[in-house]
C-alpha positions, 0 to 999 in steps of 0.5 A: 499499499502506497504511503504519501507525504503531503505539504502545502505552499502559498503563492501571493495572488496580489503579486501575480494579479498586479504584475501579470493580471492573470489570476482574479478572485471574487469575495467568495474565493472563486478564482479565474485565470485569464489574459494569460498571454505567453508571459502569464502562461510561463508564470503560471507554469513556473508555479506548478513546475517548481514542485512537480520537478521535485516529485510533488503532484498537485492535489488541490489549489484554493483561494485563502486570504489573498493567497493561492493555497496548494496542497501537494502530495508525493510517494514516501521515499521519492525525492 
């Protein structure tokens, strides 16, 4: 049976929104990715690839107090 290690990361949406205008969220926490263009797409991919390159699989991302909270998992013993 597989054993999993979990971790969370936070990404400041204010910085992403002001600099690149690719993520916007409403007061209920629903977020949309828009107006990516080449630069924005690269930025969003960097947020996901940073952990993926270390073997982490994205479980979920959600909005939390101005930040994007991401939950990651990987099999124990993989690094």
